[in-house]
C-alpha positions in Angstrom: 0.1 0.1 -0.1 1.3 3.4 -0.9 1.2 6.2 1.7 1.7 9.7 0.6 2.0 13.3 1.6 0.8 16.0 -0.6 2.8 19.2 0.1 -0.3 21.2 0.1 -1.6 19.3 3.1 1.7 20.4 5.1 1.5 23.7 7.2 3.3 25.1 10.1 4.3 28.2 11.8 5.3 30.1 14.8 2.8 31.9 17.2 3.0 35.0 19.5 0.1 35.7 21.8 -3.0 33.6 20.9 -4.6 34.1 24.4 -4.3 37.0 27.1 -2.0 36.5 30.3 -4.1 35.2 33.4 -6.1 37.9 34.8 -6.5 36.5 38.4 -2.9 35.5 38.4 -2.4 36.4 42.2 -5.0 33.7 43.1 -3.4 30.9 41.2 0.2 31.2 42.5 -0.4 28.7 45.3 -2.3 26.4 43.3 0.4 26.0 40.7 3.4 25.8 43.2 1.4 22.9 44.9 1.2 21.5 41.3 5.0 21.9 40.9 6.0 20.4 44.2 3.6 17.4 43.4 5.0 16.9 40.1 8.6 17.0 41.2 7.9 14.7 44.1 6.2 12.1 41.6 9.4 12.0 39.8 11.4 11.4 43.1 12.8 15.0 43.2 12.3 17.7 46.0 11.2 21.0 44.5 12.6 24.5 45.7 10.0 27.3 44.7 12.5 29.8 45.4 15.1 28.5 43.0 13.0 26.6 40.4 9.7 28.4 40.2 8.5 29.9 36.9 5.0 30.3 37.6 4.8 34.0 37.8 6.3 34.3 34.3 4.1 31.2 33.0 0.9 33.3 34.2 1.7 36.7 33.0 3.5 35.7 29.7 2.1 38.2 27.0 2.8 35.4 24.2 0.9 32.5 25.4 -0.1 29.9 23.0 -1.9 26.8 24.0 -1.9 23.7 21.7 -5.6 24.0 20.8 -5.0 27.5 19.7 -2.1 26.6 17.2 -4.0 23.7 16.0 -7.2 25.9 15.3 -5.2 28.2 13.5 -3.3 25.5 11.4 -6.4 23.5 10.6 -7.9 26.7 9.2 -5.1 26.9 6.9 -5.5 23.4 5.8 -9.1 23.6 5.2 -8.8 26.2 2.7 -7.3 23.5 0.4 -9.2 20.5 1.8 -12.2 19.8 4.0 -10.6 17.3 5.9 -13.9 15.5 6.9 -12.6 12.2 6.1 -9.8 11.9 8.5 -9.7 8.5 10.3 -6.8 8.9 12.8 -5.4 12.2 14.5 -2.0 12.1 16.4 -0.4 14.7 18.4 3.3 14.7 19.0 5.0 17.0 21.5 8.0 17.3 23.8 6.8 20.4 25.9 3.7 20.1 27.8 0.5 22.1 26.8 0.0 25.3 28.1 -3.6 23.9 29.2 -2.5 20.7 31.2 -4.9 18.0 30.3 -6.4 19.2 27.4 -7.3 16.6 24.6 -6.0 18.4 21.5 -7.0 15.3 19.4 -10.5 15.5 20.6 -10.5 19.1 19.7 -9.3 18.7 16.3 -11.8 15.9 15.7 -14.7 17.9 16.9 -13.3 21.1 14.9 -13.3 18.8 11.7 -16.8 17.3 12.3 -15.6 13.7 12.7 -17.7 11.6 15.0 -15.9 8.2 14.5 -12.2 9.1 14.3 -9.4 7.9 16.7 -6.8 10.0 18.2 -4.3 10.1 20.8 -1.1 12.1 21.8 2.6 10.9 21.7 5.0 12.6 24.3 7.9 11.5 26.4 9.9 10.8 23.2 11.8 14.1 23.0 12.9 15.4 19.5 11.9 12.2 17.8 8.1 12.3 18.7 6.9 13.6 15.2 8.9 10.9 13.5 7.4 8.3 15.6 4.0 9.6 15.2 4.3 9.3 11.3 5.7 5.6 11.7 2.4 5.2 13.9 0.1 6.8 11.4 1.6 4.7 8.6 1.2 1.6 10.6 -2.5 2.3 11.1 -3.5 3.4 7.7 -1.8 -0.1 6.4 -4.4 -1.7 8.4 -7.2 0.3 8.3 -8.5 3.9 7.4 -7.3 6.1 4.5 -6.3 9.4 6.0 -4.4 10.4 8.9 -3.8 13.7 10.5 -0.3 14.3 12.3 -0.2 17.6 14.5 3.4 18.5 16.1 3.8 21.4 18.3 5.5 22.6 21.3 4.9 25.9 23.5 7.3 27.9 25.3 6.5 28.4 28.9 7.2 26.0 31.7 5.8 26.2 35.3 9.4 25.5 36.4 12.8 26.6 35.4 14.7 24.4 33.0 18.1 24.3 31.8 17.0 22.4 28.6 14.6 25.2 27.8 17.0 27.9 28.7 19.2 26.5 26.2 17.0 26.0 23.2 14.8 29.2 23.8 12.0 27.6 22.2 9.1 29.2 20.2 5.3 28.3 20.1 5.9 26.3 17.1 3.6 23.7 15.2 3.1 22.1 12.0 0.4 19.9 10.8 0.4 17.2 7.9 -2.0 14.6 6.3 -0.6 11.1 5.6 -2.6 9.4 3.2 -3.3 6.2 1.2 -3.4 5.9 -2.7 -1.5 7.3 -5.4 -1.1 11.1 -6.4 1.7 13.7 -6.8 3.9 14.6 -3.8 6.0 12.5 -1.5 5.8 8.9 -0.8 6.3 7.6 2.7 9.4 5.1 2.7 9.5 4.2 6.4 10.9 4.6 9.6 14.3 3.7 11.6 15.4 4.1 15.0 19.0 3.4 16.3 20.2 3.7 19.8 23.7 4.0 21.2 24.9 5.6 18.1 28.3 7.3 18.8 29.3 10.4 17.1 32.1 8.9 15.1 29.6 6.1 13.8 26.8 8.7 12.7 27.9 9.2 9.3 28.0 5.5 8.4 24.6 4.9 10.2 22.8 7.8 8.5 24.2 6.7 4.9 23.3 2.9 5.4 19.7 3.9 6.9 19.2 6.2 3.8 19.9 3.2 1.5 18.1 0.7 3.5 14.9 2.9 3.2 15.4 2.8 -0.6 17.0 6.0 -1.3 20.5 7.0 -2.4 22.3 9.9 -0.4 23.4 11.7 -3.7 19.7 12.0 -4.7 18.3 12.8 -1.4 18.1 15.9 0.8 19.2 15.6 4.4 16.9 17.6 7.0 18.4 17.6 10.4 19.7 19.7 13.3 21.8 22.7 12.1 24.5 21.3 14.7 24.8 18.2 12.3 26.0 19.9 9.2 28.7 17.8 8.4 26.4 14.7 7.9 25.1 16.5 4.9 28.3 15.6 2.9 27.6 13.1 0.3 24.0 14.2 0.1 22.1 16.0 -2.8 21.4 19.0 -0.4 21.5 19.9 3.3 18.4 21.3 5.0 19.1 22.6 8.6 16.3 22.5 11.2 15.9 25.1 14.0 16.3 23.8 17.6 14.1 26.5 18.8 11.2 24.7 16.9 11.5 21.8 18.7 9.3 18.8 17.5 8.0 20.9 14.6 11.6 21.5 13.2 11.7 18.7 10.9 8.4 19.4 9.0 8.9 22.9 9.0 12.2 22.6 7.4 10.6 20.3 5.0 7.9 23.0 4.3 10.9 25.7 3.3 12.4 23.5 0.5 11.2 25.2 -2.8 10.5 21.8 -4.3 10.3 19.1 -2.1 11.9 15.9 -3.4 13.6 13.0 -1.9 14.1 13.6 1.5 15.7 11.9 5.0 14.1 13.8 8.0 16.5 12.8 10.9 16.5 13.7 14.8 19.4 13.1 17.0 18.9 13.2 20.8 21.8 12.1 23.3 22.8 8.8 21.4 19.4 8.0 19.9 19.0 8.6 16.0 15.5 8.5 14.3 15.0 8.7 10.7 11.8 9.1 8.3 12.3 8.8 4.5 10.1 10.6 1.9 10.5 9.9 -1.8 9.3 12.1 -4.5 6.4 10.5 -6.6 5.0 11.4 -9.8 1.6 9.8 -8.8 1.7 7.3 -11.8 2.2 4.3 -9.6 
């Protein structure tokens, strides 16, 4: 079964203030400080509010953007080209938590699209590889049932507590949406997903080259899309398209969007010693 991505069904962007700062912020400080303390304790850590709290900034930030708000804005863009009323599966991939904790953003999307019997769930705790894993989950689902899947990838920039990782990344409120579907047509054909663990830096070029070939592409005819700190991996590839760390999980698809004429692509994330890859091949729709 052929799975494909039509570039017109790929949208993304960064967002500023989609909602106002919390008006009754003073009344909520104690509640969220208690949430932080319980959250840390559930992970076996002690919480020092004087040193680790970011509650005041989280409540008063002028550039708040929830997942549902970003999803709503991008769904509106997608629906200008496609009604999307026949989606079978909705997946949300993210690393940072939603601004509104506990909100079912997949249910929001299903309701927004008027889909009564669709299936949706969120993928988290996989770091930067979440969007590529979500694409693989969508592909596995579609090969068994259904016809179209909506993959939503997003992160927002504000945490309730201080984080060295967030401070280093300086994240944006960033999101991307794509539709993966069965059948033939012009665009990009989904070739597969691979995950490698315990990959040392010195082994990375050989692993990437072998994975590209294993997924049916040759590096010299493929654009590599990867973190801008891995530019050396682009040697031997037809092109190099860097992703922006501040865009977090949405970065690979947003970089794919930036290509003037998307063709054979290898989307790659590396975090610690884990490497995840998704392969897309140019398809003229004749198959």
